N, C-alpha and C positions, 0 to 999 in steps of 0.2 A: 499541472495537466496529469490527469489518469494516464497509469500504465496503458488501460485499451486505447485510448487515442492518439498515444505516442506509437501504437502498434500499425492502427490503422494508416495514420499520415506516412510512415514509413514503407509500410505499403502502396499507398496511394503512389508514392513518389518514383518509387520503382518500376512501376506500372508505368508513369507516366515516361519514365526516364527509358525504360524498353520500347515505348512507342516510337519517340522521338528517335532511337536508336534506329528502329526500322525505317523511319521515314527519311533519315539522312544515309540510310548505306553504311553504318557504321556496326563495330562489335564491341563487345567489351574486352575483349583481348587489343583491339586498337586503343582502347583509352587507357588501360593498365601498363600496355606498350609505352604509350607518351607519359605517364606517371611515371614511370621506372619500377615497376612492380610487380607481382606476379598477378593473374585473373585470379587467384582465388583471394587474395589481399583486398584486392579492390572490392570483388563481392562483399567481403567481409565489413567493412568502410561501408558503403553503401548501404549496409544493413542497420545500420548502427545513427545517432544522431549526429554526430562530430566526425568530422575528416582531420586528418592532418593538412594545417594550411599550405604547406609546398606540394601537392599531389591535388587541392582544390584550384591551387593560381595556375599550374597546368593547364586541367579541365577547362576552366573557365576563360583562359585566355588562347587557349586552341593552339598551343604551342609546342614542339618536338613533335610535327609530322601529323598532328591531326587534321581531317578534312575541314571539321570544322570547330569551335567553341562550341562547347556546352552549356546552357542555360544554369546560371548558379541555381535556380529555384527547382532543378531537377538532383542536385548533389546534398549532401548532408552541410550543415554549418562548418566553416570553416575553424577549427579550433585546436591546439596542440593539446593532449593531453599525456600526461604520466605514464608510461607502461606498468602494469603490475596493478596491482591491490589496492585499493585506499587503506590506509593507515588507521587503524583503530582510536577510536577518542581516548587518551589517557585519563583514567581518571585519580586522582591527588585525594590521598585519604587524610581526612585532618586529623593531627594529632593535639591530643588535649594534654 
């Protein structure tokens, strides 16, 4: 999938989440508090294609004092990624 389509999908998902939050009288701060992270961290996760499994599970289950469970289609896919840069491919030189 081209990058521009990914960006459009993320923007659309964020817009749908904002509408859902307004309709359910909730805020991003409430979601962040329930997930146990700060609002800027949650905002960063929501702008990506994946988010940590533990945070996703809390939001989808409606645990930790959330008024209502967040529909999974409004959140990034759950996946635990290692922090930091991806390792560079190693090129081995053939010795003759």
